[in-house]
Structures are given as C-alpha cells and as structure tokens.
N, C-alpha and C positions, 0 to 999 in steps of 0.2 A: 751503482751504474757505467756505459762503457766509456770510451773513452769519444768517440762517435758522441753520442751525444749529448755528453759535457761540449761536447766540443759547437755544435749544433745547435742547444741555447750559449753556451757566452759568444754568439753570431746574431742574436735581437738587435734590433736596429732603441733608438726613442721611443718610434712612432707602434711597436709590434706593441711597447708598453704600456704607451701612452691611451692605445688606440678604444678610445669611449668615452672617459675620460677629461673633464673639463678641467684645463685650469686657472685654478685660483691668482686671479688681477684688479689689485688696484693700483685710485689714482695718485700721482704723488704729494696730492696736497689729505692724503686720507691719513687719517690718526693712529698713531704705533698704535692704541691701547684697541680699536676697532681694528685694524690687519687680525693682532695677535686675535682676538676673539676671535673673530672670522677664521684662522685657519682651526685653533682650539675644535670649532662646529664643524668641521669637512680632516680635522684628522690630519695636517698634513703640518708639512715640516719645512715651508716655505712659502710667499706667492711671490706675485712676480706683478710690478711693476708697472705699470703703464701710464705714455703720456703724450694727446690728442695724437691714438693709434701704435707707440711707434713703445722698443724697450725701454726700457728707461734704466730699468737694475733690479735686484732680487732682496728680499728679507727672509731673517734665516729669522730662527730660533737662535741661531749664535750671538743676530744681532742682536735680540732683544735683548739676550743677558748679560752682551757685556756692552751696547752701547745703552743700554733705557733701564731693564731692570734696574731700583733704585742701589744706592750700590751698601748702603747700610745691610741689608739681607746680603750682598756675598761678600763681607768681608771676612777673612781669615776667621775659621775657627780659634779660640783661646787657648794655650796649654791646657795640657790633661795635668789633673791634679792624680796624684801618684803616691 
C-alpha cells in the first residue's frame, strides 16, 4: 500500500463508514439486559440512548461489564498454587 492510498483511506468520514447501516438505539427506560441482548443480536458493542428524539447517551460493552455485570463474576482470581 502506498502512502497516498493509506492517506486516502484515513480521510474517510464517519458517514462514509456508517453509510447504509442503522444505528441501534433504545429508550432510556430500556432494561440493561434487553439492551445487551439487542447488542449481541446485532453484533455491536454499543447502543445509542434516545429520549424524546434527543441523544441522551451511549451504553457500551464496557459499561455493562463495569456497572451492571454481577460483581461476583469479575472479582480477582485466587492466587495460583504452584
């Protein structure tokens, strides 16, 4: 790949990348587990949160793991026994 080709690819806009794709969006009152199911079904890592036609936020996989996932499942692993 030449510098010119690489530079041209780096000049794409978000519109170029998202053209023809529907963004996954949910309402602010959507249950976290329902949003997570929709994200998994669409194979996306984030969902846009809309309320009264306005953007209210973005919920990501990271949000799910840090704020919602049961803490017992993400506690540190016990020390290894060698």
